[in-house]
VOSE-647121 format. One record per residue (C-alpha): residue number from 1; x, y, z. Coordinates in steps of 0.2 Angstrom, whole numbers, plus 5000, padded with zeros to 4 digits. Each point is the difference from the previous one (the first is absolute). Example, Ala and Ser with C-alpha at 12.3 -4.5 7.8 and 13.67 -1.06 7.14 Angstrom:
<seq:1&xx:5062&yy:4978&zz:5039>
<seq:2&xx:5006&yy:5017&zz:4997>
END
This chain:
<seq:1&xx:5148&yy:4681&zz:4890>
<seq:2&xx:4983&yy:5004&zz:5008>
<seq:3&xx:4992&yy:4989&zz:5012>
<seq:4&xx:4981&yy:5001&zz:5001>
<seq:5&xx:4991&yy:4996&zz:5017>
<seq:6&xx:4981&yy:5001&zz:5000>
<seq:7&xx:5001&yy:5012&zz:4985>
<seq:8&xx:5013&yy:5011&zz:5008>
<seq:9&xx:5016&yy:5001&zz:4989>
<seq:10&xx:5016&yy:5001&zz:5010>
<seq:11&xx:5017&yy:5004&zz:4993>
<seq:12&xx:5011&yy:4985&zz:5004>
<seq:13&xx:5016&yy:5008&zz:4995>
<seq:14&xx:5005&yy:5007&zz:5018>
<seq:15&xx:4998&yy:4982&zz:5008>
<seq:16&xx:5012&yy:4986&zz:5000>
<seq:17&xx:4986&yy:4989&zz:4993>
<seq:18&xx:4982&yy:5002&zz:4993>
<seq:19&xx:4994&yy:4989&zz:5014>
<seq:20&xx:5006&yy:5012&zz:5013>
<seq:21&xx:4991&yy:5014&zz:4991>
<seq:22&xx:4984&yy:4990&zz:4999>
<seq:23&xx:5001&yy:4996&zz:5019>
<seq:24&xx:5003&yy:5018&zz:5005>
<seq:25&xx:4984&yy:5005&zz:4989>
<seq:26&xx:4990&yy:4986&zz:5008>
<seq:27&xx:5004&yy:5006&zz:5017>
<seq:28&xx:4997&yy:5018&zz:4996>
<seq:29&xx:4983&yy:4996&zz:4993>
<seq:30&xx:4996&yy:4990&zz:5016>
<seq:31&xx:5006&yy:5014&zz:5011>
<seq:32&xx:4988&yy:5012&zz:4991>
<seq:33&xx:4986&yy:4987&zz:5001>
<seq:34&xx:5002&yy:4999&zz:5019>
<seq:35&xx:5001&yy:5019&zz:5002>
<seq:36&xx:5019&yy:4999&zz:5005>
<seq:37&xx:5005&yy:5011&zz:4985>
<seq:38&xx:4993&yy:5014&zz:4991>
<seq:39&xx:4994&yy:4995&zz:4983>
<seq:40&xx:5007&yy:5016&zz:4992>
<seq:41&xx:5018&yy:5001&zz:4993>
<seq:42&xx:5010&yy:4996&zz:5015>
<seq:43&xx:5019&yy:5002&zz:4999>
<seq:44&xx:5012&yy:4985&zz:5003>
<seq:45&xx:5002&yy:5003&zz:5018>
<seq:46&xx:4982&yy:5001&zz:5004>
<seq:47&xx:4997&yy:4984&zz:4990>
<seq:48&xx:5013&yy:4991&zz:5010>
<seq:49&xx:4993&yy:5006&zz:5016>
<seq:50&xx:4982&yy:4995&zz:4995>
<seq:51&xx:5007&yy:4982&zz:4995>
<seq:52&xx:5009&yy:4999&zz:5017>
<seq:53&xx:4984&yy:5004&zz:5009>
<seq:54&xx:4991&yy:4987&zz:4989>
<seq:55&xx:5012&yy:4986&zz:5004>
<seq:56&xx:5000&yy:5004&zz:5018>
<seq:57&xx:4981&yy:4998&zz:5001>
<seq:58&xx:4998&yy:4986&zz:4988>
<seq:59&xx:5016&yy:4989&zz:5002>
<seq:60&xx:5003&yy:4997&zz:5018>
<seq:61&xx:5014&yy:4988&zz:5005>
<seq:62&xx:5002&yy:4993&zz:5017>
<seq:63&xx:5017&yy:5000&zz:5009>
<seq:64&xx:5008&yy:4983&zz:5000>
<seq:65&xx:4999&yy:4991&zz:5016>
<seq:66&xx:5015&yy:4995&zz:5011>
<seq:67&xx:4997&yy:4982&zz:4996>
<seq:68&xx:5000&yy:5004&zz:4981>
<seq:69&xx:5016&yy:5010&zz:5002>
<seq:70&xx:5008&yy:4986&zz:5010>
<seq:71&xx:4996&yy:4987&zz:4987>
<seq:72&xx:5007&yy:5010&zz:4987>
<seq:73&xx:5016&yy:5003&zz:5010>
<seq:74&xx:5002&yy:4981&zz:5003>
<seq:75&xx:4999&yy:4996&zz:4982>
<seq:76&xx:5011&yy:5014&zz:4993>
<seq:77&xx:5014&yy:5001&zz:5013>
<seq:78&xx:5013&yy:5003&zz:4986>
<seq:79&xx:4992&yy:5017&zz:4996>
<seq:80&xx:5003&yy:5006&zz:5018>
<seq:81&xx:5018&yy:4998&zz:5002>
<seq:82&xx:5014&yy:5012&zz:5004>
<seq:83&xx:5013&yy:5000&zz:4986>
<seq:84&xx:5017&yy:4992&zz:5001>
<seq:85&xx:5014&yy:5011&zz:5005>
<seq:86&xx:5019&yy:5000&zz:4998>
<seq:87&xx:5013&yy:5010&zz:5008>
<seq:88&xx:5014&yy:5003&zz:4987>
<seq:89&xx:5016&yy:5010&zz:4996>
<seq:90&xx:5008&yy:5003&zz:4983>
<seq:91&xx:5014&yy:5008&zz:4991>
<seq:92&xx:4995&yy:5008&zz:4984>
<seq:93&xx:5011&yy:5001&zz:4985>
<seq:94&xx:4989&yy:5012&zz:4990>
<seq:95&xx:4998&yy:5000&zz:4981>
<seq:96&xx:5000&yy:5017&zz:4992>
<seq:97&xx:5001&yy:5006&zz:4982>
<seq:98&xx:5017&yy:4998&zz:4993>
<seq:99&xx:5007&yy:4988&zz:5012>
<seq:100&xx:5007&yy:4983&zz:4994>
<seq:101&xx:4988&yy:4987&zz:5007>
<seq:102&xx:5012&yy:4985&zz:5000>
<seq:103&xx:5012&yy:5011&zz:5011>
<seq:104&xx:4986&yy:5004&zz:5012>
<seq:105&xx:4995&yy:4982&zz:5001>
<seq:106&xx:5018&yy:4994&zz:5003>
<seq:107&xx:5002&yy:5012&zz:5014>
<seq:108&xx:4984&yy:4994&zz:5008>
<seq:109&xx:5006&yy:4982&zz:4998>
<seq:110&xx:5016&yy:5004&zz:5008>
<seq:111&xx:4992&yy:5008&zz:5015>
<seq:112&xx:4988&yy:4985&zz:5002>
<seq:113&xx:5015&yy:4988&zz:5000>
<seq:114&xx:5008&yy:5011&zz:5013>
<seq:115&xx:4985&yy:5001&zz:5012>
<seq:116&xx:4997&yy:4981&zz:4998>
<seq:117&xx:5018&yy:4997&zz:5006>
<seq:118&xx:4999&yy:5014&zz:5014>
<seq:119&xx:4982&yy:5004&zz:5004>
<seq:120&xx:5005&yy:5013&zz:5013>
<seq:121&xx:5006&yy:5010&zz:4986>
<seq:122&xx:4983&yy:5003&zz:4993>
<seq:123&xx:4997&yy:5016&zz:5010>
<seq:124&xx:5016&yy:5009&zz:4996>
<seq:125&xx:4998&yy:4995&zz:4981>
<seq:126&xx:4982&yy:5007&zz:5000>
<seq:127&xx:5006&yy:5016&zz:5007>
<seq:128&xx:5015&yy:5001&zz:4988>
<seq:129&xx:4992&yy:4993&zz:4984>
<seq:130&xx:4981&yy:5001&zz:4999>
<seq:131&xx:4992&yy:5013&zz:4989>
<seq:132&xx:4984&yy:4999&zz:5010>
<seq:133&xx:4997&yy:5012&zz:5014>
<seq:134&xx:4998&yy:4985&zz:5012>
<seq:135&xx:5019&yy:4999&zz:4999>
<seq:136&xx:5001&yy:5013&zz:5013>
<seq:137&xx:4990&yy:4988&zz:5011>
<seq:138&xx:5011&yy:4985&zz:4997>
<seq:139&xx:4989&yy:4995&zz:4985>
<seq:140&xx:4985&yy:4997&zz:5012>
<seq:141&xx:4983&yy:5000&zz:4991>
<seq:142&xx:4990&yy:4996&zz:5015>
<seq:143&xx:4985&yy:4989&zz:4999>
<seq:144&xx:4994&yy:4997&zz:4983>
<seq:145&xx:4982&yy:4994&zz:4995>
<seq:146&xx:4994&yy:4994&zz:4983>
<seq:147&xx:4998&yy:5014&zz:4988>
<seq:148&xx:5012&yy:5011&zz:5009>
<seq:149&xx:5014&yy:4998&zz:4987>
<seq:150&xx:5002&yy:4996&zz:4982>
<seq:151&xx:4994&yy:4983&zz:4995>
<seq:152&xx:5018&yy:4993&zz:4996>
<seq:153&xx:5006&yy:5005&zz:5017>
<seq:154&xx:4984&yy:4993&zz:5009>
<seq:155&xx:5001&yy:4983&zz:4991>
<seq:156&xx:5018&yy:4998&zz:5006>
<seq:157&xx:4998&yy:5005&zz:5019>
<seq:158&xx:4983&yy:4991&zz:5002>
<seq:159&xx:5006&yy:4984&zz:4992>
<seq:160&xx:5000&yy:4986&zz:5013>
<seq:161&xx:5017&yy:4996&zz:5007>
<seq:162&xx:5011&yy:5003&zz:5014>
<seq:163&xx:5004&yy:5017&zz:5007>
<seq:164&xx:5017&yy:5008&zz:4997>
<seq:165&xx:5009&yy:5007&zz:4984>
<seq:166&xx:4992&yy:4995&zz:4984>
<seq:167&xx:5012&yy:4990&zz:4990>
<seq:168&xx:4997&yy:5008&zz:4983>
<seq:169&xx:5000&yy:5018&zz:4995>
<seq:170&xx:4982&yy:5007&zz:4998>
<seq:171&xx:4997&yy:5010&zz:4984>
<seq:172&xx:4986&yy:5013&zz:4999>
<seq:173&xx:4996&yy:5015&zz:4990>
<seq:174&xx:5011&yy:5010&zz:5012>
<seq:175&xx:5015&yy:4990&zz:4998>
<seq:176&xx:5009&yy:4985&zz:5009>
<seq:177&xx:4997&yy:4997&zz:5018>
<seq:178&xx:5010&yy:4990&zz:5013>
<seq:179&xx:4986&yy:4995&zz:5013>
<seq:180&xx:4999&yy:4993&zz:5017>
<seq:181&xx:4984&yy:4994&zz:5008>
<seq:182&xx:5001&yy:5001&zz:5018>
<seq:183&xx:4983&yy:4995&zz:5006>
<seq:184&xx:4984&yy:4992&zz:4992>
<seq:185&xx:4983&yy:5003&zz:5008>
<seq:186&xx:4986&yy:4989&zz:4994>
<seq:187&xx:4983&yy:5007&zz:4998>
<seq:188&xx:4987&yy:4996&zz:5013>
<seq:189&xx:4981&yy:4998&zz:4999>
<seq:190&xx:4993&yy:5015&zz:5008>
<seq:191&xx:4987&yy:4997&zz:5014>
<seq:192&xx:4982&yy:5001&zz:4996>
<seq:193&xx:4997&yy:5015&zz:5011>
<seq:194&xx:5013&yy:5010&zz:4990>
<seq:195&xx:4992&yy:4997&zz:4983>
<seq:196&xx:4981&yy:4999&zz:5005>
<seq:197&xx:4996&yy:5017&zz:4993>
<seq:198&xx:5009&yy:4996&zz:4984>
<seq:199&xx:4991&yy:4984&zz:4998>
<seq:200&xx:4983&yy:5008&zz:5004>
<seq:201&xx:5003&yy:5013&zz:4987>
<seq:202&xx:5005&yy:4987&zz:4987>
<seq:203&xx:4984&yy:4989&zz:5004>
<seq:204&xx:4989&yy:5015&zz:5000>
<seq:205&xx:5007&yy:5006&zz:4983>
<seq:206&xx:4997&yy:4983&zz:4992>
<seq:207&xx:4982&yy:5000&zz:5006>
<seq:208&xx:4997&yy:5018&zz:4994>
<seq:209&xx:5006&yy:4995&zz:4983>
<seq:210&xx:4988&yy:4985&zz:4999>
<seq:211&xx:4986&yy:5011&zz:5006>
<seq:212&xx:5003&yy:5014&zz:4988>
<seq:213&xx:5001&yy:4988&zz:4986>
<seq:214&xx:4984&yy:4992&zz:5005>
<seq:215&xx:4991&yy:5017&zz:5002>
<seq:216&xx:5007&yy:5006&zz:4983>
<seq:217&xx:4994&yy:4984&zz:4992>
<seq:218&xx:4982&yy:5003&zz:5007>
<seq:219&xx:5000&yy:5017&zz:4993>
<seq:220&xx:5007&yy:4995&zz:4983>
<seq:221&xx:4987&yy:4986&zz:4999>
<seq:222&xx:4985&yy:5012&zz:5000>
<seq:223&xx:5009&yy:5013&zz:4989>
<seq:224&xx:5003&yy:5002&zz:4981>
<seq:225&xx:5019&yy:5001&zz:4997>
<seq:226&xx:5009&yy:5001&zz:4983>
<seq:227&xx:5019&yy:5002&zz:4997>
<seq:228&xx:5005&yy:4991&zz:5016>
<seq:229&xx:5000&yy:4982&zz:5006>
<seq:230&xx:4998&yy:4999&zz:5019>
<seq:231&xx:4999&yy:4981&zz:5001>
<seq:232&xx:5017&yy:4997&zz:4992>
<seq:233&xx:5009&yy:5014&zz:5010>
<seq:234&xx:5014&yy:4993&zz:5011>
<seq:235&xx:5007&yy:5016&zz:5008>
<seq:236&xx:4992&yy:5009&zz:5014>
<seq:237&xx:4983&yy:5008&zz:4995>
<seq:238&xx:5001&yy:5014&zz:5012>
<seq:239&xx:5015&yy:5012&zz:5003>
END
């Protein structure tokens, strides 16, 4: 579908939306108007470079102040926390093609009963029975953060409760796990100084997005555009 901007037809097919195609052409024409881009048949890279020069010249966004960053930090503290961690061990009874799952589950249940009765047997049984390479390290998985393991295992080890051997076998896509949670480390709010740069980048990006939308809106307001509706566009107009 073609988009027409000030009488110039643009092929919208390569673009995610006709609105993006229209915006690029608007910016290209403005860059040519200001002498920042040759009016001839420039290739894509030259057009991109010309648009970058245009935006650098016409859309200038100040850096957020320290006070603005601090205010954002105070109202969005949950966004700046270190993740929860657990220190865990496990004994894996792996499910592989051809095995009888009820038998594997029964072995895991039997092992769980044994380590609940004699917790100090966990290390030896991990070395003897686990199908995970961690068995050679007494079943030790080290510190685990959210996203480090499959969701089923994560849900089990991060569920609130006391440390120690979990009282139920954990089933995952890999098999059946007998699990011990040795330590839980709650996430903490990171100090402002440690996240200042991240906050500043986030705030500046938000201001840039608003400024770009306003700039494009001004250009569109004095242009003739067919085949694209910039007023209803909800996605970023500049990529």
